[in-house]
N, CA, C, O and the ligand as a Tripos MOL2 file, in Angstrom:
@<TRIPOS>MOLECULE
protein
  281   279    71     0     0
PROTEIN
NO_CHARGES

@<TRIPOS>ATOM
      1 N           0.8440   -1.1840   -0.0010 N.3       1 MET1
      2 CA          0.0110   -0.0020    0.0000 C.3       1 MET1
      3 C           0.8610    1.2530   -0.0080 C.2       1 MET1
      4 O           1.8190    1.3990    0.7520 O.2       1 MET1
      5 N           0.4720    2.1490   -0.8950 N.am      2 LYS2
      6 CA          1.2920    3.3900   -0.9900 C.3       2 LYS2
      7 C           0.5380    4.5900   -0.4490 C.2       2 LYS2
      8 O          -0.6870    4.6590   -0.5450 O.2       2 LYS2
      9 N           1.2420    5.4970    0.0970 N.am      3 THR3
     10 CA          0.6330    6.7590    0.5180 C.3       3 THR3
     11 C           1.3900    7.8900   -0.1380 C.2       3 THR3
     12 O           2.6100    7.8540   -0.2970 O.2       3 THR3
     13 N           0.6230    8.8890   -0.5100 N.am      4 ASN4
     14 CA          1.2700   10.0450   -1.1270 C.3       4 ASN4
     15 C           1.4360   11.1640   -0.1320 C.2       4 ASN4
     16 O           1.7950   12.2890   -0.4810 O.2       4 ASN4
     17 N           1.1780   10.8420    1.0720 N.am      5 GLU5
     18 CA          1.3070   11.8840    2.1310 C.3       5 GLU5
     19 C           2.7210   12.2850    2.2870 C.2       5 GLU5
     20 O           3.6570   11.4870    2.2490 O.2       5 GLU5
     21 N           2.8290   13.5390    2.4610 N.am      6 GLN6
     22 CA          4.2080   14.0950    2.6920 C.3       6 GLN6
     23 C           4.4460   14.3300    4.1830 C.2       6 GLN6
     24 O           3.5000   14.4990    4.9530 O.2       6 GLN6
     25 N           5.6400   14.3370    4.5550 N.am      7 GLY7
     26 CA          5.9290   14.5450    5.9670 C.3       7 GLY7
     27 C           7.1850   13.7930    6.3590 C.2       7 GLY7
     28 O           7.7700   13.0380    5.5830 O.2       7 GLY7
     29 N           7.5570   14.0280    7.5620 N.am      8 PRO8
     30 CA          8.7860   13.3460    8.0510 C.3       8 PRO8
     31 C           8.6180   11.8480    8.1100 C.2       8 PRO8
     32 O           7.6590   11.3250    8.6770 O.2       8 PRO8
     33 N           9.5730   11.1730    7.5100 N.am      9 THR9
     34 CA          9.5450    9.7290    7.5080 C.3       9 THR9
     35 C           9.9920    9.2760    8.8950 C.2       9 THR9
     36 O          11.0840    9.6290    9.3420 O.2       9 THR9
     37 N           9.1940    8.5350    9.5460 N.am     10 PRO10
     38 CA          9.6210    8.0240   10.8520 C.3      10 PRO10
     39 C          10.7820    6.9840   10.6830 C.2      10 PRO10
     40 O          10.6680    5.9400   10.0410 O.2      10 PRO10
     41 N          11.8330    7.3660   11.2930 N.am     11 ILE11
     42 CA         13.0020    6.4400   11.1790 C.3      11 ILE11
     43 C          13.1300    5.6550   12.4900 C.2      11 ILE11
     44 O          13.3150    6.2130   13.5720 O.2      11 ILE11
     45 N          13.0250    4.3850   12.3370 N.am     12 ALA12
     46 CA         13.1410    3.5190   13.4700 C.3      12 ALA12
     47 C          14.6090    3.4130   13.8980 C.2      12 ALA12
     48 O          15.5080    3.7660   13.1340 O.2      12 ALA12
     49 N          14.8380    2.9480   15.0650 N.am     13 ALA13
     50 CA         16.1400    2.7910   15.5890 C.3      13 ALA13
     51 C          16.8530    4.1660   15.7780 C.2      13 ALA13
     52 O          16.2250    5.1780   16.0880 O.2      13 ALA13
     53 N          18.1180    4.1480   15.5860 N.am     14 GLN14
     54 CA         19.0110    5.2960   15.7690 C.3      14 GLN14
     55 C          18.4210    6.6220   16.3330 C.2      14 GLN14
     56 O          17.8630    7.4420   15.6040 O.2      14 GLN14
     57 N          18.5700    6.7760   17.6080 N.am     15 PRO15
     58 CA         18.0520    7.9930   18.2740 C.3      15 PRO15
     59 C          18.8940    9.2420   17.9900 C.2      15 PRO15
     60 O          18.4610   10.3750   18.2000 O.2      15 PRO15
     61 N          20.0520    8.9970   17.5290 N.am     16 GLU16
     62 CA         20.9750   10.1130   17.2740 C.3      16 GLU16
     63 C          20.5740   10.8760   16.0630 C.2      16 GLU16
     64 O          20.0830   10.2870   15.1010 O.2      16 GLU16
     65 N          20.7670   12.1990   16.0690 N.am     17 ALA17
     66 CA         20.3530   13.0350   14.9500 C.3      17 ALA17
     67 C          21.0930   12.6960   13.7130 C.2      17 ALA17
     68 O          20.5540   12.7950   12.6110 O.2      17 ALA17
     69 N          22.3010   12.3050   13.8650 N.am     18 GLU18
     70 CA         23.1390   12.0270   12.7620 C.3      18 GLU18
     71 C          22.6850   10.7470   12.0800 C.2      18 GLU18
     72 O          22.5500    9.7100   12.7290 O.2      18 GLU18
     73 N          22.4570   10.8110   10.8260 N.am     19 THR19
     74 CA         22.0820    9.5990   10.0680 C.3      19 THR19
     75 C          23.3210    8.8440    9.6430 C.2      19 THR19
     76 O          24.3000    9.4720    9.2410 O.2      19 THR19
     77 N          23.3220    7.5510    9.7130 N.am     20 SER20
     78 CA         24.5110    6.8410    9.3010 C.3      20 SER20
     79 C          24.5910    6.8290    7.7980 C.2      20 SER20
     80 O          23.6010    6.5810    7.1110 O.2      20 SER20
     81 N          25.7420    7.0910    7.3040 N.am     21 PRO21
     82 CA         25.9660    7.0900    5.8750 C.3      21 PRO21
     83 C          26.0460    5.7050    5.2830 C.2      21 PRO21
     84 O          26.2240    4.7180    5.9980 O.2      21 PRO21
     85 N          25.9170    5.6380    4.0030 N.am     22 LYS22
     86 CA         26.0780    4.3480    3.3060 C.3      22 LYS22
     87 C          27.5240    4.1810    2.8660 C.2      22 LYS22
     88 O          28.2020    5.1270    2.4650 O.2      22 LYS22
     89 N          27.9490    2.9620    2.9580 N.am     23 CYS23
     90 CA         29.3050    2.7010    2.4760 C.3      23 CYS23
     91 C          29.3930    2.8810    1.0160 C.2      23 CYS23
     92 O          28.6060    2.3380    0.2410 O.2      23 CYS23
     93 N          30.4240    3.7020    0.6250 N.am     24 GLY24
     94 CA         30.5540    4.0120   -0.7990 C.3      24 GLY24
     95 C          31.1130    2.8400   -1.5680 C.2      24 GLY24
     96 O          31.0840    2.8410   -2.7990 O.2      24 GLY24
     97 N          31.6120    1.8570   -0.8840 N.am     25 ARG25
     98 CA         32.2500    0.7500   -1.5430 C.3      25 ARG25
     99 C          31.3080   -0.4200   -1.7250 C.2      25 ARG25
    100 O          31.2820   -1.0250   -2.7960 O.2      25 ARG25
    101 N          30.5380   -0.7520   -0.7090 N.am     26 CYS26
    102 CA         29.6820   -1.9260   -0.8180 C.3      26 CYS26
    103 C          28.2070   -1.5770   -0.5630 C.2      26 CYS26
    104 O          27.3450   -2.4390   -0.7330 O.2      26 CYS26
    105 N          27.9080   -0.3840   -0.1760 N.am     27 GLY27
    106 CA         26.5100    0.0370   -0.0190 C.3      27 GLY27
    107 C          25.8590   -0.3290    1.3010 C.2      27 GLY27
    108 O          24.6880   -0.0210    1.5240 O.2      27 GLY27
    109 N          26.6220   -0.9940    2.1960 N.am     28 ALA28
    110 CA         26.1390   -1.3280    3.5070 C.3      28 ALA28
    111 C          26.0100   -0.0980    4.3680 C.2      28 ALA28
    112 O          26.6830    0.9010    4.1140 O.2      28 ALA28
    113 N          25.1680   -0.1370    5.3770 N.am     29 SER29
    114 CA         25.1620    0.9810    6.3250 C.3      29 SER29
    115 C          26.4210    1.0390    7.1400 C.2      29 SER29
    116 O          27.1030    0.0300    7.3200 O.2      29 SER29
    117 N          26.7310    2.2030    7.6300 N.am     30 MET30
    118 CA         27.9660    2.2930    8.3850 C.3      30 MET30
    119 C          27.6550    2.5350    9.8470 C.2      30 MET30
    120 O          26.6110    3.0930   10.1870 O.2      30 MET30
    121 N          28.5520    2.1190   10.6980 N.am     31 VAL31
    122 CA         28.3870    2.2570   12.1590 C.3      31 VAL31
    123 C          29.4250    3.1970   12.7230 C.2      31 VAL31
    124 O          30.5310    3.3420   12.2020 O.2      31 VAL31
    125 N          29.0180    3.8420   13.8270 N.am     32 ARG32
    126 CA         29.9030    4.8370   14.4210 C.3      32 ARG32
    127 C          30.8820    4.0870   15.3090 C.2      32 ARG32
    128 O          30.5130    3.2430   16.1260 O.2      32 ARG32
    129 N          32.1050    4.4220   15.1150 N.am     33 ARG33
    130 CA         33.1880    3.7590   15.9170 C.3      33 ARG33
    131 C          34.1010    4.8380   16.4940 C.2      33 ARG33
    132 O          34.0950    6.0000   16.0890 O.2      33 ARG33
    133 N          34.8750    4.3800   17.4580 N.am     34 GLN34
    134 CA         35.8490    5.3320   18.0040 C.3      34 GLN34
    135 C          37.2310    4.6190   17.9760 C.2      34 GLN34
    136 O          37.3770    3.4760   18.4100 O.2      34 GLN34
    137 N          38.1980    5.3310   17.4610 N.am     35 ALA35
    138 CA         39.4890    4.7740   17.3980 C.3      35 ALA35
    139 C          40.0600    4.5420   18.8060 C.2      35 ALA35
    140 O          40.0560    5.4490   19.6380 O.2      35 ALA35
    141 N          40.5270    3.3780   19.0530 N.am     36 LYS36
    142 CA         40.9860    3.0540   20.4110 C.3      36 LYS36
    143 C          42.4670    3.3860   20.5950 C.2      36 LYS36
    144 O          42.9030    3.7940   21.6720 O.2      36 LYS36
    145 N          43.1960    3.2070   19.5540 N.am     37 ASN37
    146 CA         44.6200    3.4690   19.7020 C.3      37 ASN37
    147 C          45.1510    4.0630   18.3760 C.2      37 ASN37
    148 O          44.4190    4.2370   17.4010 O.2      37 ASN37
    149 N          46.4310    4.3560   18.3970 N.am     38 GLY38
    150 CA         47.0410    4.9050   17.2200 C.3      38 GLY38
    151 C          46.9240    6.4590   17.2800 C.2      38 GLY38
    152 O          46.4020    7.0410   18.2310 O.2      38 GLY38
    153 N          47.4250    7.0550   16.2410 N.am     39 PRO39
    154 CA         47.4460    8.5350   16.1680 C.3      39 PRO39
    155 C          46.0860    9.1810   16.2300 C.2      39 PRO39
    156 O          45.9570   10.3630   16.5460 O.2      39 PRO39
    157 N          45.0600    8.3850   15.9220 N.am     40 HIS40
    158 CA         43.6740    8.9760   15.8870 C.3      40 HIS40
    159 C          42.8820    8.4870   17.0880 C.2      40 HIS40
    160 O          41.6520    8.5340   17.0540 O.2      40 HIS40
    161 N          43.4960    8.0420   18.0960 N.am     41 ALA41
    162 CA         42.8540    7.4830   19.2750 C.3      41 ALA41
    163 C          41.8210    8.5440   19.8150 C.2      41 ALA41
    164 O          42.1470    9.7180   19.9910 O.2      41 ALA41
    165 N          40.5960    8.0750   20.0600 N.am     42 GLY42
    166 CA         39.5520    8.9050   20.6090 C.3      42 GLY42
    167 C          38.7440    9.5940   19.5270 C.2      42 GLY42
    168 O          37.7180   10.2180   19.7990 O.2      42 GLY42
    169 N          39.2190    9.4740   18.2960 N.am     43 LYS43
    170 CA         38.4940   10.1090   17.1770 C.3      43 LYS43
    171 C          37.3520    9.2100   16.7590 C.2      43 LYS43
    172 O          37.4610    7.9850   16.7360 O.2      43 LYS43
    173 N          36.2170    9.8860   16.4180 N.am     44 LEU44
    174 CA         35.0820    9.1790   15.9970 C.3      44 LEU44
    175 C          35.1050    9.0560   14.4700 C.2      44 LEU44
    176 O          35.5310    9.9690   13.7630 O.2      44 LEU44
    177 N          34.6500    7.9420   13.9980 N.am     45 PHE45
    178 CA         34.5470    7.7880   12.5070 C.3      45 PHE45
    179 C          33.5030    6.7800   12.2060 C.2      45 PHE45
    180 O          33.0890    6.0100   13.0720 O.2      45 PHE45
    181 N          33.0800    6.7800   10.9990 N.am     46 TRP46
    182 CA         32.1340    5.7690   10.5050 C.3      46 TRP46
    183 C          32.8910    4.6580    9.8710 C.2      46 TRP46
    184 O          33.7940    4.8710    9.0610 O.2      46 TRP46
    185 N          32.5140    3.4600   10.2470 N.am     47 ALA47
    186 CA         33.1060    2.3060    9.6590 C.3      47 ALA47
    187 C          32.0580    1.3870    9.0480 C.2      47 ALA47
    188 O          30.9650    1.2810    9.6030 O.2      47 ALA47
    189 N          32.3200    0.7580    8.0010 N.am     48 CYS48
    190 CA         31.4190   -0.1130    7.2740 C.3      48 CYS48
    191 C          30.9760   -1.2410    8.2610 C.2      48 CYS48
    192 O          31.7870   -1.8380    8.9680 O.2      48 CYS48
    193 N          29.6890   -1.4800    8.2590 N.am     49 SER49
    194 CA         29.1600   -2.4650    9.1730 C.3      49 SER49
    195 C          29.6320   -3.9010    8.8540 C.2      49 SER49
    196 O          29.5130   -4.8080    9.6780 O.2      49 SER49
    197 N          30.1560   -4.0690    7.6670 N.am     50 THR50
    198 CA         30.6340   -5.3950    7.2910 C.3      50 THR50
    199 C          32.1310   -5.5940    7.5940 C.2      50 THR50
    200 O          32.7430   -6.6030    7.2440 O.2      50 THR50
    201 N          32.6780   -4.5740    8.2630 N.am     51 PHE51
    202 CA         34.0870   -4.7330    8.6690 C.3      51 PHE51
    203 C          34.2330   -6.0760    9.4100 C.2      51 PHE51
    204 O          33.3110   -6.4400   10.1400 O.2      51 PHE51
    205 N          35.2960   -6.8060    9.2730 N.am     52 PRO52
    206 CA         36.4610   -6.4530    8.4950 C.3      52 PRO52
    207 C          36.4090   -6.8080    6.9770 C.2      52 PRO52
    208 O          37.3770   -6.6210    6.2410 O.2      52 PRO52
    209 N          35.2680   -7.3130    6.5650 N.am     53 LYS53
    210 CA         35.0930   -7.6430    5.1290 C.3      53 LYS53
    211 C          35.3610   -6.4390    4.2540 C.2      53 LYS53
    212 O          36.0530   -6.5050    3.2370 O.2      53 LYS53
    213 N          34.7880   -5.3460    4.6920 N.am     54 CYS54
    214 CA         34.9910   -4.1000    3.9840 C.3      54 CYS54
    215 C          35.6190   -3.0930    4.9790 C.2      54 CYS54
    216 O          35.1150   -2.9420    6.0920 O.2      54 CYS54
    217 N          36.6450   -2.4490    4.6130 N.am     55 ARG55
    218 CA         37.3120   -1.6010    5.5480 C.3      55 ARG55
    219 C          37.1300   -0.0600    5.2590 C.2      55 ARG55
    220 O          37.9170    0.8050    5.6440 O.2      55 ARG55
    221 N          36.0220    0.1540    4.5510 N.am     56 GLN56
    222 CA         35.7450    1.5750    4.2390 C.3      56 GLN56
    223 C          35.4420    2.3750    5.5410 C.2      56 GLN56
    224 O          34.7090    1.9360    6.4270 O.2      56 GLN56
    225 N          36.0410    3.5340    5.5830 N.am     57 VAL57
    226 CA         35.7710    4.3660    6.7870 C.3      57 VAL57
    227 C          35.5480    5.8290    6.3520 C.2      57 VAL57
    228 O          36.1160    6.2860    5.3590 O.2      57 VAL57
    229 N          34.7370    6.5270    7.0930 N.am     58 ILE58
    230 CA         34.4810    7.9480    6.8530 C.3      58 ILE58
    231 C          34.8260    8.7400    8.0730 C.2      58 ILE58
    232 O          34.3420    8.4480    9.1670 O.2      58 ILE58
    233 N          35.6280    9.7050    7.9110 N.am     59 GLU59
    234 CA         36.0670   10.5500    9.0430 C.3      59 GLU59
    235 C          34.9100   11.3560    9.5250 C.2      59 GLU59
    236 O          34.1490   11.8970    8.7220 O.2      59 GLU59
    237 N          34.7570   11.4510   10.8110 N.am     60 MET60
    238 CA         33.7500   12.3060   11.4040 C.3      60 MET60
    239 C          34.3720   13.6330   11.8380 C.2      60 MET60
    240 O          35.5800   13.7360   12.0550 O.2      60 MET60
    241 N          33.5310   14.6180   11.9550 N.am     61 GLY61
    242 CA         34.0380   15.9090   12.4790 C.3      61 GLY61
    243 C          34.2610   16.9170   11.3620 C.2      61 GLY61
    244 O          34.2250   18.1230   11.6070 O.2      61 GLY61
    245 N          34.4840   16.4570   10.1710 N.am     62 SER62
    246 CA         34.6670   17.4220    9.1130 C.3      62 SER62
    247 C          33.2840   17.8710    8.6140 C.2      62 SER62
    248 O          32.3550   17.0640    8.6020 O.2      62 SER62
    249 N          33.1320   19.0860    8.2210 N.am     63 PRO63
    250 CA         31.8340   19.6110    7.7940 C.3      63 PRO63
    251 C          31.2410   18.7940    6.6590 C.2      63 PRO63
    252 O          31.8860   18.5980    5.6280 O.2      63 PRO63
    253 N          29.9990   18.3100    6.8460 N.am     64 GLY64
    254 CA         29.3710   17.5280    5.8360 C.3      64 GLY64
    255 C          29.8420   16.1260    5.8260 C.2      64 GLY64
    256 O          29.3800   15.3320    5.0070 O.2      64 GLY64
    257 N          30.7160   15.7860    6.6740 N.am     65 GLY65
    258 CA         31.2120   14.4210    6.7210 C.3      65 GLY65
    259 C          32.2140   14.2010    5.5740 C.2      65 GLY65
    260 O          31.8400   13.9890    4.4210 O.2      65 GLY65
    261 N          33.4060   14.2570    5.9160 N.am     66 GLY66
    262 CA         34.4570   14.1080    4.8970 C.3      66 GLY66
    263 C          34.6290   12.6250    4.5080 C.2      66 GLY66
    264 O          34.8800   11.7650    5.3530 O.2      66 GLY66
    265 N          34.4910   12.3760    3.2630 N.am     67 VAL67
    266 CA         34.6250   11.0040    2.8150 C.3      67 VAL67
    267 C          36.0600   10.7220    2.4140 C.2      67 VAL67
    268 O          36.6440   11.4200    1.5850 O.2      67 VAL67
    269 N          36.5970    9.7100    3.0050 N.am     68 ILE68
    270 CA         37.9480    9.3460    2.6220 C.3      68 ILE68
    271 C          37.8710    8.4650    1.3990 C.2      68 ILE68
    272 O          37.4480    7.3110    1.4660 O.2      68 ILE68
    273 N          38.2830    9.0200    0.2910 N.am     69 SER69
    274 CA         38.2400    8.2440   -0.8930 C.3      69 SER69
    275 C          39.5820    7.5910   -1.0920 C.2      69 SER69
    276 O          40.6240    8.2050   -0.8610 O.2      69 SER69
    277 N          39.5610    6.3620   -1.5160 N.am     70 SER70
    278 CA         40.7850    5.6400   -1.5950 C.3      70 SER70
    279 C          41.0700    5.3230   -3.0850 C.2      70 SER70
    280 O          42.0830    4.7000   -3.4010 O.2      70 SER70
    281 ZN         31.5350   -1.4090    2.9060 Zn       71 ZN71
@<TRIPOS>BOND
     1     1     2 1
     2     2     3 1
     3     3     4 2
     4     3     5 am
     5     5     6 1
     6     6     7 1
     7     7     8 2
     8     7     9 am
     9     9    10 1
    10    10    11 1
    11    11    12 2
    12    11    13 am
    13    13    14 1
    14    14    15 1
    15    15    16 2
    16    15    17 am
    17    17    18 1
    18    18    19 1
    19    19    20 2
    20    19    21 am
    21    21    22 1
    22    22    23 1
    23    23    24 2
    24    23    25 am
    25    25    26 1
    26    26    27 1
    27    27    28 2
    28    27    29 am
    29    29    30 1
    30    30    31 1
    31    31    32 2
    32    31    33 am
    33    33    34 1
    34    34    35 1
    35    35    36 2
    36    35    37 am
    37    37    38 1
    38    38    39 1
    39    39    40 2
    40    39    41 am
    41    41    42 1
    42    42    43 1
    43    43    44 2
    44    43    45 am
    45    45    46 1
    46    46    47 1
    47    47    48 2
    48    47    49 am
    49    49    50 1
    50    50    51 1
    51    51    52 2
    52    51    53 am
    53    53    54 1
    54    54    55 1
    55    55    56 2
    56    55    57 am
    57    57    58 1
    58    58    59 1
    59    59    60 2
    60    59    61 am
    61    61    62 1
    62    62    63 1
    63    63    64 2
    64    63    65 am
    65    65    66 1
    66    66    67 1
    67    67    68 2
    68    67    69 am
    69    69    70 1
    70    70    71 1
    71    71    72 2
    72    71    73 am
    73    73    74 1
    74    74    75 1
    75    75    76 2
    76    75    77 am
    77    77    78 1
    78    78    79 1
    79    79    80 2
    80    79    81 am
    81    81    82 1
    82    82    83 1
    83    83    84 2
    84    83    85 am
    85    85    86 1
    86    86    87 1
    87    87    88 2
    88    87    89 am
    89    89    90 1
    90    90    91 1
    91    91    92 2
    92    91    93 am
    93    93    94 1
    94    94    95 1
    95    95    96 2
    96    95    97 am
    97    97    98 1
    98    98    99 1
    99    99   100 2
   100    99   101 am
   101   101   102 1
   102   102   103 1
   103   103   104 2
   104   103   105 am
   105   105   106 1
   106   106   107 1
   107   107   108 2
   108   107   109 am
   109   109   110 1
   110   110   111 1
   111   111   112 2
   112   111   113 am
   113   113   114 1
   114   114   115 1
   115   115   116 2
   116   115   117 am
   117   117   118 1
   118   118   119 1
   119   119   120 2
   120   119   121 am
   121   121   122 1
   122   122   123 1
   123   123   124 2
   124   123   125 am
   125   125   126 1
   126   126   127 1
   127   127   128 2
   128   127   129 am
   129   129   130 1
   130   130   131 1
   131   131   132 2
   132   131   133 am
   133   133   134 1
   134   134   135 1
   135   135   136 2
   136   135   137 am
   137   137   138 1
   138   138   139 1
   139   139   140 2
   140   139   141 am
   141   141   142 1
   142   142   143 1
   143   143   144 2
   144   143   145 am
   145   145   146 1
   146   146   147 1
   147   147   148 2
   148   147   149 am
   149   149   150 1
   150   150   151 1
   151   151   152 2
   152   151   153 am
   153   153   154 1
   154   154   155 1
   155   155   156 2
   156   155   157 am
   157   157   158 1
   158   158   159 1
   159   159   160 2
   160   159   161 am
   161   161   162 1
   162   162   163 1
   163   163   164 2
   164   163   165 am
   165   165   166 1
   166   166   167 1
   167   167   168 2
   168   167   169 am
   169   169   170 1
   170   170   171 1
   171   171   172 2
   172   171   173 am
   173   173   174 1
   174   174   175 1
   175   175   176 2
   176   175   177 am
   177   177   178 1
   178   178   179 1
   179   179   180 2
   180   179   181 am
   181   181   182 1
   182   182   183 1
   183   183   184 2
   184   183   185 am
   185   185   186 1
   186   186   187 1
   187   187   188 2
   188   187   189 am
   189   189   190 1
   190   190   191 1
   191   191   192 2
   192   191   193 am
   193   193   194 1
   194   194   195 1
   195   195   196 2
   196   195   197 am
   197   197   198 1
   198   198   199 1
   199   199   200 2
   200   199   201 am
   201   201   202 1
   202   202   203 1
   203   203   204 2
   204   203   205 am
   205   205   206 1
   206   206   207 1
   207   207   208 2
   208   207   209 am
   209   209   210 1
   210   210   211 1
   211   211   212 2
   212   211   213 am
   213   213   214 1
   214   214   215 1
   215   215   216 2
   216   215   217 am
   217   217   218 1
   218   218   219 1
   219   219   220 2
   220   219   221 am
   221   221   222 1
   222   222   223 1
   223   223   224 2
   224   223   225 am
   225   225   226 1
   226   226   227 1
   227   227   228 2
   228   227   229 am
   229   229   230 1
   230   230   231 1
   231   231   232 2
   232   231   233 am
   233   233   234 1
   234   234   235 1
   235   235   236 2
   236   235   237 am
   237   237   238 1
   238   238   239 1
   239   239   240 2
   240   239   241 am
   241   241   242 1
   242   242   243 1
   243   243   244 2
   244   243   245 am
   245   245   246 1
   246   246   247 1
   247   247   248 2
   248   247   249 am
   249   249   250 1
   250   250   251 1
   251   251   252 2
   252   251   253 am
   253   253   254 1
   254   254   255 1
   255   255   256 2
   256   255   257 am
   257   257   258 1
   258   258   259 1
   259   259   260 2
   260   259   261 am
   261   261   262 1
   262   262   263 1
   263   263   264 2
   264   263   265 am
   265   265   266 1
   266   266   267 1
   267   267   268 2
   268   267   269 am
   269   269   270 1
   270   270   271 1
   271   271   272 2
   272   271   273 am
   273   273   274 1
   274   274   275 1
   275   275   276 2
   276   275   277 am
   277   277   278 1
   278   278   279 1
   279   279   280 2
@<TRIPOS>SUBSTRUCTURE
     1 MET1         2 RESIDUE 1 A MET
     2 LYS2         6 RESIDUE 1 A LYS
     3 THR3        10 RESIDUE 1 A THR
     4 ASN4        14 RESIDUE 1 A ASN
     5 GLU5        18 RESIDUE 1 A GLU
     6 GLN6        22 RESIDUE 1 A GLN
     7 GLY7        26 RESIDUE 1 A GLY
     8 PRO8        30 RESIDUE 1 A PRO
     9 THR9        34 RESIDUE 1 A THR
    10 PRO10       38 RESIDUE 1 A PRO
    11 ILE11       42 RESIDUE 1 A ILE
    12 ALA12       46 RESIDUE 1 A ALA
    13 ALA13       50 RESIDUE 1 A ALA
    14 GLN14       54 RESIDUE 1 A GLN
    15 PRO15       58 RESIDUE 1 A PRO
    16 GLU16       62 RESIDUE 1 A GLU
    17 ALA17       66 RESIDUE 1 A ALA
    18 GLU18       70 RESIDUE 1 A GLU
    19 THR19       74 RESIDUE 1 A THR
    20 SER20       78 RESIDUE 1 A SER
    21 PRO21       82 RESIDUE 1 A PRO
    22 LYS22       86 RESIDUE 1 A LYS
    23 CYS23       90 RESIDUE 1 A CYS
    24 GLY24       94 RESIDUE 1 A GLY
    25 ARG25       98 RESIDUE 1 A ARG
    26 CYS26      102 RESIDUE 1 A CYS
    27 GLY27      106 RESIDUE 1 A GLY
    28 ALA28      110 RESIDUE 1 A ALA
    29 SER29      114 RESIDUE 1 A SER
    30 MET30      118 RESIDUE 1 A MET
    31 VAL31      122 RESIDUE 1 A VAL
    32 ARG32      126 RESIDUE 1 A ARG
    33 ARG33      130 RESIDUE 1 A ARG
    34 GLN34      134 RESIDUE 1 A GLN
    35 ALA35      138 RESIDUE 1 A ALA
    36 LYS36      142 RESIDUE 1 A LYS
    37 ASN37      146 RESIDUE 1 A ASN
    38 GLY38      150 RESIDUE 1 A GLY
    39 PRO39      154 RESIDUE 1 A PRO
    40 HIS40      158 RESIDUE 1 A HIS
    41 ALA41      162 RESIDUE 1 A ALA
    42 GLY42      166 RESIDUE 1 A GLY
    43 LYS43      170 RESIDUE 1 A LYS
    44 LEU44      174 RESIDUE 1 A LEU
    45 PHE45      178 RESIDUE 1 A PHE
    46 TRP46      182 RESIDUE 1 A TRP
    47 ALA47      186 RESIDUE 1 A ALA
    48 CYS48      190 RESIDUE 1 A CYS
    49 SER49      194 RESIDUE 1 A SER
    50 THR50      198 RESIDUE 1 A THR
    51 PHE51      202 RESIDUE 1 A PHE
    52 PRO52      206 RESIDUE 1 A PRO
    53 LYS53      210 RESIDUE 1 A LYS
    54 CYS54      214 RESIDUE 1 A CYS
    55 ARG55      218 RESIDUE 1 A ARG
    56 GLN56      222 RESIDUE 1 A GLN
    57 VAL57      226 RESIDUE 1 A VAL
    58 ILE58      230 RESIDUE 1 A ILE
    59 GLU59      234 RESIDUE 1 A GLU
    60 MET60      238 RESIDUE 1 A MET
    61 GLY61      242 RESIDUE 1 A GLY
    62 SER62      246 RESIDUE 1 A SER
    63 PRO63      250 RESIDUE 1 A PRO
    64 GLY64      254 RESIDUE 1 A GLY
    65 GLY65      258 RESIDUE 1 A GLY
    66 GLY66      262 RESIDUE 1 A GLY
    67 VAL67      266 RESIDUE 1 A VAL
    68 ILE68      270 RESIDUE 1 A ILE
    69 SER69      274 RESIDUE 1 A SER
    70 SER70      278 RESIDUE 1 A SER
    71 ZN71       281 GROUP 0 **** ****
């Protein structure tokens, strides 16, 4: 059944305002992660939910969400 009603689409799950981006490599949704160690320790970034199958990551904090293209 289709509705032509306009309005905000109720998004289930994710209470955070930020919507998770799609992986540019495999199309899977991405999950928010925090670097535990290394030079970027403590930094938040988006990682592909299929990690380690796909290691696509998107840096957080840059305006508009900086995509790391490889
Ligand atoms: Zn991916």
